[in-house]
N, C-alpha and C positions, 0 to 999 in steps of 0.2 A: 105545607103552605105557610107563608108568613102571615101572622095575624097583626102583630104590633111590635114596634121597636121603641124603646125609650133610652135616652142618653142624658147624663148630667155631668157637669164639670169635666168636659173633654175638649181640649183645644179652644175653638171659638164658642163652644156651647157651655154656658155657665149654668143657668137654671135647667131643670128637666124639660126636655123636648120630646114629644111623642108623635110618631108616624103610625097611623092606623090604616090597615087595609080592610077593615070591616065596612061592608057596603052600607050606605044610608038607605032610607026608605024610598027614595025616588025610583020611579018605574022606567024612566027613559034609558034606552040602550042596555037594558038589564040582561038580555040574552047574550050579547057579545062580550059583556064586561064583568058579569057577576057569576061566581061559581058557588054552588052549594057544597058545604064542607061538613065533616062530622061535628056533632054537637049542635046541630041546627044553626050553624054559622053561615052567613053569606059573605064571601070574601071577594075582593076585587082582583081581577087578573093583572091589572096594570095600574101603576100610580106614577105621576109625573111631578117633579119638584122644579119650580121656577124661582128665579131670583137674580139679583145683580151679581157682578163679579165681587169676590171677597165677602160674600154674605154668609157663607157657611155650608153651601151645597156639598162641596167636596169633603168637608168635615164629617157630614152625616155618613158618607160612604167609607171614609177612613175609620169611623167608629165601628161600623160593621166588620170591616176587614181586621181591625185590631182584636175584636172579640173572637172572631173566627181563628185568627192566628194563635191566640192564647189557648183556645180549646184544643186546637190541633197539635200544638208543639210544646206547651208549657211543661208537660210531664216527661217528654223525651228529649227535647233539644235544649231546654234552659238548664243551666247549672245553678247550684246553690249560690245565692248572692247576685246572680245576674239580674239586671233591671228588666222589668216588664215594659212593653211598648205603650205605656199610657202617659199622656201629657195633659195636665190639668189646665183649666182656664187661668191665664197668667196676668190678666189685667186688673186683678184684685189680689192684694197680699193674702187675704184670708183663704182664698180658694187654692192657692199654690200647695198648701200642706194637706188639703182635704182629698179624700179618694175620689176617683172617677167611678161612675156607676153606669153599668149597662144592664138592661133587662129586655129579653126577647120572648115573645109568645109565638108559638108555631105548632103546626100539625106535622108530625114526622111520618115516615113511610109506613109505620104500623097503625096509622089512623088515630093515634093518641095525641091529644093536645098537651103541650108542655109549656111551662113558664119558668125560664131559667134566668138567673141574675147573678151578677158579679160586681163587687165593690172593691177597688184595688188602687193602691199607689204604685209607683214604679218599683218600690222595694218589696212589696208583699201584697197578698190578697187579704183584705179585711173581712169581707163577707162573701158567701156563695150559697146559693139555694136553688133547689129544683122542686117544682110542684107539678104533678102529673094529674091528668083527668081521664084515667082509663075507662071509667064507667060513668062519666059525666059529672062526677063530684070530685072536688079537690083532694089530693093526697100529697102531703108534704113528705117527699122521699128523703131529702137531707137538707140540713142547714148547718153552716159552719160560720162561726164568728170568732175573729181574732180578738181575744180579751186583753192580752199583754204579750210582751216579748217571749214569755215562756209558757203561755197558756192559750190554747184554742178550744172554744166550747163547741161541742158537736151535738146535733140532734138528728138521729136517724129514726125515721118514722116507722110505724109497725108494718107498713106495706113495702118497706125497702128490704129487698131480699138479701140473703147471705147469712152464713153462720157467724157466731160471735168472733171466731178466730179470723174469718175473712174480713169482717168489718174492721177489726183491729189492725190488720195488715194494710188495708186501704187507707185508713186514717193516718197511721204512723208513716206511711210511705209518701204522703202528700206534703211536699215542701212548702215553705212560706210563700214562695213565688211560683207555685204550681197550682193548677185547678184540681179539685177533688174529682170532678167529672172526668177529666183527662186521665188522671192517675188510676182511678178505679177501672176504667175501660182498658188501659194498658195492662192491668193485672187481672184481666179476664172476667170483669163484671159484665154479664150478658144483659141484665135488666136495663142498663144505661146505654147500650149500644144504639138503639133507634134514635135517641136524642143526639148522641155524639155523631152518628152518621149524617143526620140531617144538617147539623151545624157545620160539618166539615165537607160534605159532598152535596147535600140537597140545597145548599146555599152557595151561589156563585157570585163573588163580589169582584167587580172591576173598578177598583178605587184609583184615585190619582196616582200616577207613576206605575200603575199596573196595567198590562194589556190582557185582553182575552187570549188565553193560551193558543198560539197558532198551531201547536202540535195536534189539537183536536181537529182542525181543518185538514192538516196534512194526513192524519190518520184516516179520515174519510176519503181523501183524495187517492189513497193507495189502492182502493178497491173500485171496481166498476160501478157497483150500486151506490157506493159513497160518493164517487165522482159525479154521478148523475144527480144526486141530491145537492151537492155543492153548485153544480152548473145550473140546476133548476132554480136555485135561490138567486144566483147572479143574473140569469136570464130574466127571471120575473122582475128583478130590479132594474132591467133595461141596461145591463152591462154587456157591451158588444165584444165578448170573447167567445171564440168558437169552442175551445176546450182548453183545459189545463193539464200539464204533464208534470209528474214528480220524478226527479232523477236523483240517484245516489252517486256522488262523485268523490274523488280523492280531495284532500285539502288543497285549495287553490294556491298556486305559487304567487309570490309577491308580484303585483301587476306592474308592467312597465308603463311609465308615464301616468296618465289619468286612469283611474280604476273604473270599471263598468259598474253600473248600479244593478245589484242582484239581491235576491233573497236567498241566503245560504244559512242554514242552521245546522249545528252539530247534531248528529243522530243521537237522540236521547236514549238512555238505558232502557232496555226492554222494548224499544220501538220495533214493530213487526216487519222489519226489513233485514236483509242479511247485512247487518252492520258490522263495522270493524273500526279499530282505532283510526282517528284522523279521517273518517268519512263525513261527508256533508250532504245535506238535502238541498236540492235546488228546484225551484218552481219555475216552469216555463209556461207562458201564455201564448196561445196560437190564435192568430187573426187571419181571416180570409181577405185576400186582395180583392178590390172592387172590380178590377178590369178582367181578370181571368179566373177568379175563385180559388187560386192557389193559396194554401195555408202557409203562413210565415210565423216563425217562432220569435218571441221576445223574452228577455229576462223579466220576470214578474215585477221586479223592482222598478221597471220603467213605467208601470201602470200608475194611474193617478193615486193620490193619497186616499181618496174616497173608495176606489176599487180595492186597494190593499186593506183598508179598514173593514170593508164589507166582507172580504175573504177571511180576515182575522176573526170577525164576529161569527161567521157562518157555522163553523164546526161546533163552537160552544153553544150558540143559540139552538141549533138543531138537536144537539145532545140534551140540552136542558128541556126542550119540548118533548123529546122522547122519554125523559125520566120524570117529567113533572116537577122540575126544580124551580127555585126562585132565583132569578138573575137580577143583580143590582149593578147598574152601570152609571158611573159618573160621566156626564157630557156625552150622552148617546149620539148626539147630532154632530159631534166633532168631525169635520172633513166630509160630512155627508149632505147631500141635497135634501131639502125639506121633504120632498116626495119619497126619498129613500128612507128617511127616518120614520115617516108615517108608515111605509111598507113594513118596516121591522116591527113597529108597534102592532100592526094588524096581524102579524104572525101569531100573536097570543090570543086571538079570538078563537072560539071553540072549533070552527071549521078546520083550523090548522093545529089546534092545541087540545087534543082529547083528554090529556092527563092534567089539565089545569095548571100548567106552568105559569109562573108569574114574572112580570117585568117591572122593576122599580128603577127609575132613571131620573137624572137631572138634565136640564136642557135650557137653552135660550130660544128655542124655536117656538115662537108664539103661535104659529099656524096650527100647532097641535091642540090648541084650545078650541077645538071644533066639536060642537055637540053631536056631530055625526060620527065622531071617533071616541071621545072621552066623555064620561059622565061628570057632573059637577063635583061629586065626591072623590074623583080621581085626580083632582088638581090641588096641588099644595104649593105654598110659597114659603120662602125663607128670607129674612132680612136681619140687619143688625139693629139692636136697640141703643138707647142713649149711652149705656155703659159698655158698648162694644160686644155684647153677647148676641149670639145668633138666636133668632126667634122663628120657630117653625109653626105654621098654622094652615088650616085648610081653607080653600075657597068658600066652603059652606059657612064659615064665620061671617061672611058678608051677605048671606041669604040671597044669592043671585036668583033672579027669576028663571024659570024654565025657558030656554031659547034665548037667553040674554047674550049679547055680543061680547063674549069674554075677552077675545083678543083685543078689541078696541078699548074695552074698559080697563084692561090691564095696562096697556100702553099709555093710557091717560092717567094712570096712577090711582085708579079707583080702589084697587085691592092692596096697594103698597108693593113692597118688594121690587121697586124699580130704582135705577141709579138716579141720583139728583145731580145732574150735570150743571156746570156753570160756564163762565167765559174765561178764555185765556187772557192772562195779563200781558200787556205789550211791554 
């Protein structure tokens, strides 16, 4: 489970900004929204970030995606000298040359709390550290500091396992633009596996320009039980489709005249269908006619943007709930009716979510500021300061009263993070 994320000097974020999922002391809606976690922690199942356009909401999710990308690929896909995907705050000359910093606190699948941090420029990693709490007390497993172009200082703690020879190989194999966590795991370090697995698989990030992988929904759709789960979610969200059908087809010929709207995806490697080169997957949606009840097939691409978005989310959200993963989605409400967005948030309450999966999302849907849905400590805001840097802060900074009309107060500007509109010049 995600405990806390902090980011500094990344895109629109200049000063360190912290998003915490540690529950406050309030007792309202505690059962649906607060989960007990190892280490006597009480963590929120859901957190929502509100703010105007261009305030930095997307930057927060890009930061998570960038850290995840570096953990997953820096040791295997990046070459020596290749630039890392970090971009500093560029509205001040001083910050352009300083490193970007990420730090994330989480509980991995082994039940251990970890604190992992990276400081890096596009050219190299400057610092990297991992602290573990396997018995409730902090153990610094490793720390790496770039001292000069020819020297990196290493501190491997007494609780960091491995022979002297193994440690030497892990250190010497870590390039300037690669993470030690990633490199050591690729070289068969088992102790770091739980942290690596959570950061790459227990964390699902849908950042700007990234969609929830539709293959997860297609994979469910190929089996009868999986199709029932997909249709159950769609029907519960009041989507009027009788059933969905997944077909495997040859590559479509060039369409004469106007092309039909379709969802066709190349069969991915390892997909459990009898796939072959130039095969495509096609989703058909079946509707029943109102006059005689006969089922009629449509290309799924003819469905509304909201229906397609919900299908896209379905497989990933259901899998995340099955695994107890943390899902982070920028603009969850995009193309969705407010009641559908609320329905998705409600899926993370314990009646649907026995493994305490988490949902962190940004939104413009102020109807979600409902005390019957979210606690006061689950609401966050982000806005730009006078220097153009994004500032992230919790609703609790304003000490709202229990039962306060949050939606109305927000739209009136009581908590900030609203656009300051003016008049058009004639």
